[in-house]
VMD Tcl script that draws the C-alpha trace (Angstrom):
set ca {
  {-42.45 28.22 54.80}
  {-39.93 25.47 54.10}
  {-40.76 25.56 50.37}
  {-40.21 29.31 50.35}
  {-36.88 28.88 52.12}
  {-35.74 26.33 49.52}
  {-36.86 28.64 46.71}
  {-34.89 31.52 48.24}
  {-31.79 29.35 48.54}
  {-32.15 28.26 44.92}
  {-32.50 31.90 43.79}
  {-29.42 32.80 45.80}
  {-27.53 29.89 44.20}
  {-28.50 31.03 40.69}
  {-27.50 34.62 41.51}
  {-24.10 33.39 42.74}
  {-23.59 31.34 39.58}
  {-24.43 34.33 37.36}
  {-21.41 36.19 38.77}
  {-18.96 33.55 37.56}
  {-17.11 33.62 34.25}
  {-18.85 31.91 31.34}
  {-17.02 28.56 31.47}
  {-17.63 27.94 35.17}
  {-21.19 29.20 34.89}
  {-21.97 26.69 32.12}
  {-20.22 23.88 34.00}
  {-22.37 24.43 37.11}
  {-25.53 24.61 35.02}
  {-24.50 21.29 33.41}
  {-24.13 19.78 36.89}
  {-27.58 21.05 37.83}
  {-28.86 19.50 34.60}
  {-27.27 16.16 35.59}
  {-29.19 16.26 38.88}
  {-32.38 17.05 36.98}
  {-31.72 14.26 34.44}
  {-31.05 11.81 37.26}
  {-34.35 12.60 38.99}
  {-36.32 12.40 35.74}
  {-34.68 9.10 34.76}
  {-35.24 7.53 38.16}
  {-38.93 8.41 37.91}
  {-39.09 7.40 34.24}
  {-37.30 4.09 34.74}
  {-39.65 3.23 37.58}
  {-42.71 4.09 35.49}
  {-41.65 2.10 32.39}
  {-40.73 -0.96 34.46}
  {-36.91 -1.14 34.57}
  {-35.42 -3.04 37.48}
  {-34.50 -0.65 40.28}
  {-30.75 -1.40 40.06}
  {-30.79 0.53 36.76}
  {-31.33 3.66 38.85}
  {-28.23 3.22 40.98}
  {-26.07 5.04 38.45}
  {-28.49 7.98 38.41}
  {-28.55 8.17 42.21}
  {-24.74 8.20 42.30}
  {-24.64 10.76 39.46}
  {-26.98 13.13 41.31}
  {-24.99 12.85 44.55}
  {-21.64 13.36 42.79}
  {-23.02 16.34 40.83}
  {-24.15 17.95 44.09}
  {-20.70 17.45 45.65}
  {-18.96 18.84 42.56}
  {-21.24 21.92 42.56}
  {-20.16 22.65 46.13}
  {-16.46 22.53 45.22}
  {-17.02 24.44 41.97}
  {-17.51 27.62 43.99}
  {-13.83 27.45 45.05}
  {-11.42 29.03 42.57}
  {-8.53 26.66 43.39}
  {-10.54 23.52 42.54}
  {-12.49 24.53 39.44}
  {-10.03 23.62 36.65}
  {-9.10 20.21 38.04}
  {-12.60 19.30 39.16}
  {-14.06 20.13 35.74}
  {-11.66 17.77 34.00}
  {-11.97 15.01 36.60}
  {-15.77 15.19 36.39}
  {-15.81 14.52 32.66}
  {-13.22 11.76 32.93}
  {-15.49 10.05 35.49}
  {-18.53 10.58 33.24}
  {-16.77 9.12 30.19}
  {-14.85 6.23 31.72}
  {-17.13 5.24 34.61}
  {-20.68 6.51 34.21}
  {-21.08 5.84 30.46}
  {-19.87 2.18 30.57}
  {-22.05 1.41 33.63}
  {-25.07 3.08 32.00}
  {-24.45 1.21 28.77}
  {-24.18 -2.18 30.48}
  {-27.07 -1.82 32.94}
  {-29.45 -0.31 30.38}
  {-29.04 -3.12 27.89}
  {-26.22 -1.90 25.64}
  {-27.03 -0.84 22.10}
  {-30.68 -1.77 22.64}
  {-31.01 1.19 25.00}
  {-30.84 4.89 24.25}
  {-27.57 5.45 26.11}
  {-25.98 6.64 22.87}
  {-28.19 9.74 22.97}
  {-26.43 10.84 26.14}
  {-23.08 10.48 24.37}
  {-24.16 13.26 22.02}
  {-25.11 15.46 24.98}
  {-21.73 14.79 26.58}
  {-19.99 15.57 23.28}
  {-21.80 18.91 22.93}
  {-20.86 19.92 26.47}
  {-17.21 18.87 26.15}
  {-16.70 20.87 22.97}
  {-18.09 23.96 24.64}
  {-16.26 23.71 27.96}
  {-12.81 22.59 26.84}
  {-10.24 23.35 24.21}
  {-6.90 22.11 23.01}
  {-5.50 18.73 23.98}
  {-8.04 17.91 26.68}
  {-10.97 18.46 24.32}
  {-9.26 16.20 21.77}
  {-8.62 13.61 24.47}
  {-12.29 13.60 25.57}
  {-13.64 13.35 22.03}
  {-11.25 10.54 21.20}
  {-12.18 8.80 24.47}
  {-15.89 8.87 23.60}
  {-15.27 7.40 20.14}
  {-12.88 4.80 21.54}
  {-15.30 3.91 24.34}
  {-18.22 3.57 21.94}
  {-16.40 1.08 19.71}
  {-15.03 -0.78 22.74}
  {-18.50 -1.18 24.26}
  {-19.97 -2.31 20.93}
  {-17.17 -4.87 20.58}
  {-17.54 -6.13 24.18}
  {-21.31 -6.36 23.72}
  {-20.86 -8.52 20.63}
  {-18.23 -10.79 22.20}
  {-19.56 -10.94 25.77}
  {-23.29 -10.24 25.47}
  {-24.02 -12.05 28.74}
  {-22.43 -9.16 30.65}
  {-25.14 -6.76 29.45}
  {-28.54 -6.52 31.09}
  {-31.54 -7.71 29.11}
  {-34.92 -6.06 29.60}
  {-38.39 -6.70 28.32}
  {-38.95 -5.30 24.76}
  {-42.05 -3.51 26.06}
  {-39.86 -1.74 28.61}
  {-37.44 -0.67 25.86}
  {-40.35 0.68 23.82}
  {-41.73 2.72 26.73}
  {-38.24 3.94 27.54}
  {-37.78 5.06 23.94}
  {-41.04 7.04 24.07}
  {-39.73 8.80 27.17}
  {-36.02 9.16 26.40}
  {-36.08 10.39 22.78}
  {-38.20 13.50 23.45}
  {-36.38 14.05 26.73}
  {-32.87 13.93 25.21}
  {-33.96 16.09 22.27}
  {-35.33 18.70 24.67}
  {-32.12 18.52 26.71}
  {-29.99 18.91 23.58}
  {-32.05 21.93 22.56}
  {-31.76 23.46 26.02}
  {-28.01 22.88 26.12}
  {-27.54 24.39 22.67}
  {-29.75 27.31 23.68}
  {-27.70 27.77 26.85}
  {-24.46 27.78 24.87}
  {-25.94 30.00 22.16}
  {-27.29 32.51 24.69}
  {-24.02 32.48 26.60}
  {-22.06 33.06 23.40}
  {-24.41 35.85 22.33}
  {-24.18 37.47 25.76}
  {-20.39 37.30 25.73}
  {-20.33 38.66 22.18}
  {-22.59 41.58 23.12}
  {-20.47 42.27 26.21}
  {-17.31 42.15 24.09}
  {-18.85 44.53 21.56}
  {-19.79 46.96 24.36}
  {-16.26 46.83 25.76}
  {-14.83 47.23 22.25}
  {-16.93 50.35 21.68}
  {-15.93 51.67 25.12}
  {-12.27 50.88 24.42}
  {-12.43 52.66 21.06}
  {-14.00 55.68 22.74}
  {-11.27 55.70 25.39}
  {-8.60 55.34 22.69}
  {-10.07 58.31 20.83}
  {-10.07 60.29 24.08}
  {-6.46 59.26 24.78}
  {-5.42 60.18 21.25}
  {-7.09 63.55 21.68}
  {-5.36 64.07 25.04}
  {-2.02 63.09 23.50}
  {-2.26 65.83 20.84}
  {-4.04 68.53 22.87}
  {-2.46 71.32 24.88}
  {-3.87 71.28 28.42}
  {-3.96 75.04 28.86}
  {-5.46 76.24 25.57}
  {-7.39 73.17 24.43}
  {-5.77 73.45 20.98}
  {-3.22 71.15 19.38}
  {0.15 70.76 21.09}
  {3.69 70.96 19.71}
  {3.86 67.21 19.12}
  {0.79 67.26 16.87}
  {2.02 70.30 14.93}
  {5.43 68.73 14.27}
  {3.82 65.44 13.19}
  {1.48 67.36 10.87}
  {4.44 69.17 9.31}
  {6.28 65.88 8.74}
  {3.19 64.37 7.13}
  {2.68 67.38 4.85}
  {6.37 67.29 3.94}
  {6.10 63.66 2.84}
  {3.01 64.49 0.78}
  {4.84 67.50 -0.72}
  {1.81 69.65 0.12}
  {2.38 73.39 -0.30}
  {1.70 75.26 2.92}
  {2.37 78.47 4.76}
  {3.77 78.32 8.30}
  {3.14 81.24 10.67}
  {4.96 81.30 14.01}
  {3.60 83.82 16.54}
  {4.99 84.98 19.87}
  {3.22 87.12 22.49}
  {5.09 90.39 23.04}
  {6.16 91.20 26.61}
  {4.36 88.15 28.00}
  {6.78 87.95 30.92}
  {5.59 91.42 31.98}
  {1.99 90.15 32.12}
  {2.95 87.15 34.24}
  {5.14 89.16 36.59}
  {2.66 91.98 37.14}
  {-0.72 90.27 36.95}
  {0.08 86.68 37.89}
  {0.18 83.40 36.00}
  {-3.59 82.92 36.19}
  {-4.06 86.11 34.17}
  {-1.23 85.05 31.87}
  {-3.00 81.75 31.23}
  {-6.26 83.54 30.45}
  {-4.36 85.77 27.98}
  {-3.05 82.72 26.14}
  {-6.50 81.13 26.02}
  {-8.12 84.31 24.73}
  {-5.38 84.81 22.17}
  {-5.55 81.27 20.80}
  {-9.34 81.51 20.51}
  {-8.80 84.72 18.57}
  {-6.34 82.96 16.23}
  {-8.72 80.03 15.69}
  {-11.53 82.45 14.88}
  {-9.41 84.15 12.19}
  {-8.00 80.97 10.68}
  {-11.29 79.04 10.80}
  {-11.33 75.86 8.74}
  {-8.57 77.09 6.44}
  {-5.77 75.93 8.69}
  {-4.56 74.28 11.88}
  {-3.67 76.15 15.07}
  {-1.46 74.83 17.85}
  {0.62 75.92 20.82}
  {4.25 75.68 19.74}
  {5.88 76.66 23.02}
  {5.26 78.64 26.21}
  {3.85 81.78 24.60}
  {4.45 80.74 20.99}
  {1.78 79.55 18.57}
  {1.90 78.02 15.13}
  {-0.55 78.27 12.25}
  {-0.42 75.83 9.31}
  {-2.23 76.90 6.14}
  {-2.10 74.05 3.62}
  {-2.54 74.63 -0.12}
  {-1.93 78.32 0.49}
  {0.53 80.79 -1.07}
  {2.47 83.56 0.67}
  {0.07 86.35 -0.33}
  {-2.86 84.45 1.19}
  {-0.76 83.75 4.26}
  {0.02 87.47 4.63}
  {-3.69 88.30 4.50}
  {-4.37 85.88 7.36}
  {-1.43 87.32 9.31}
  {-2.69 90.89 8.90}
  {-6.13 89.88 10.21}
  {-4.43 88.22 13.18}
  {-2.53 91.42 13.97}
  {-5.64 93.58 13.75}
  {-7.82 91.30 15.88}
  {-5.07 90.83 18.47}
  {-4.62 94.59 18.78}
  {-8.36 94.88 19.41}
  {-8.38 92.36 22.27}
  {-9.33 93.81 25.65}
  {-8.70 92.43 29.13}
  {-10.38 93.25 32.43}
  {-7.09 94.40 33.93}
  {-6.89 97.21 31.34}
  {-3.79 96.11 29.43}
  {-3.47 95.14 25.77}
  {-1.27 92.60 24.05}
  {0.48 92.40 20.71}
  {2.14 89.57 18.83}
  {5.19 89.21 16.64}
  {5.60 86.58 13.98}
  {7.25 85.17 10.91}
  {5.78 83.63 7.76}
  {7.54 81.03 5.62}
  {6.46 78.94 2.65}
  {6.95 75.21 2.12}
  {6.72 74.56 -1.62}
  {7.86 70.95 -1.78}
  {11.37 71.90 -2.89}
  {12.73 73.02 0.46}
  {12.56 71.14 3.77}
  {10.34 71.72 6.79}
  {13.44 72.37 8.89}
  {14.38 75.21 6.53}
  {10.83 76.59 6.69}
  {10.82 76.60 10.50}
  {14.27 78.16 10.57}
  {13.16 80.94 8.20}
  {9.97 81.64 10.19}
  {11.96 81.75 13.45}
  {14.50 84.12 11.91}
  {11.76 86.46 10.72}
  {10.16 86.35 14.18}
  {13.51 87.28 15.72}
  {13.85 90.23 13.33}
  {10.40 91.52 14.34}
  {11.26 91.19 18.03}
  {14.47 93.12 17.42}
  {12.81 95.94 15.48}
  {9.82 97.06 17.50}
  {7.51 94.01 17.75}
  {3.75 94.01 16.93}
  {4.33 92.85 13.37}
  {4.47 89.68 11.26}
  {7.18 89.51 8.60}
  {7.10 87.29 5.53}
  {9.98 85.89 3.53}
  {10.50 87.30 0.02}
}
mol new
graphics top color blue
foreach p $ca { graphics top sphere $p radius 0.5 }
foreach p [lrange $ca 0 end-1] q [lrange $ca 1 end] { graphics top cylinder $p $q radius 0.2 }
display resetview
């Protein structure tokens, strides 16, 4: 029962760690690894025959790692405690381990590589540089002190060193592999997560772009998109025909049948326009009851043909309320010599003439 309780607590601990950001997650796993290393080394040192005082550093390391894990769950402590932990490891734990294990005769240097790997993953900038420089400086300092003051360093039986080597080399290699795997998996996970968010962001951007150029009521392009398209075509000097359409007596529909019916009229009309134009042009809502059709690489005669079809199909539209609608419009040509402003002005003028002379017609310039 007690074993099961400990297992449940450990699972809960791992689950809590998984919710943290990558850096803190890795740091806590490193601390758990330190506890594991300490236990293994205490057992290993005892088995190979080291004096028990060699284990003091591992006992202290395990206790400190446990304390640091506890405080690592607090947001306010994490940044400082991470840095302080590695300063203690470099400037306190490493020298003690080096001296008590027999200096360069031991395999303490292997742990320097593990520390280096972890530092370069967890930190960046000046602190990473400081830690790396500290390890190099400490290594040369310890080598120098060992040469000048060898009596300070513990001396162990060669047989003990040999047994320790058989234990420590595979152990440190496995640890290095596990650490690199941890970092590699963490990097891959973060990369995959970033890619997912990038795809999602791109999708949202596409949706936002579509919303920005789409008229809410009709689902077709809005005035902004149509104006931008005209400006682009003007820069490219692309010949096009512009048709501006206006619903005749639309105010009468709104006043007598309500705005909901008026909205349905606009939707039905624009669908009718899109059906006629097809893939040969672009359709957009230009104003309240005004619509614009852009027919690129088209001449006036072709534009008139499209306009006539629009008139016929609009006249054939039927509504449940029993009324019919008609449209008036103007057609103007952009040939690369005039300006878009002139084209829009001409189309508007022609539309005005139709409105003034009976409606239900689309006039063309020339």
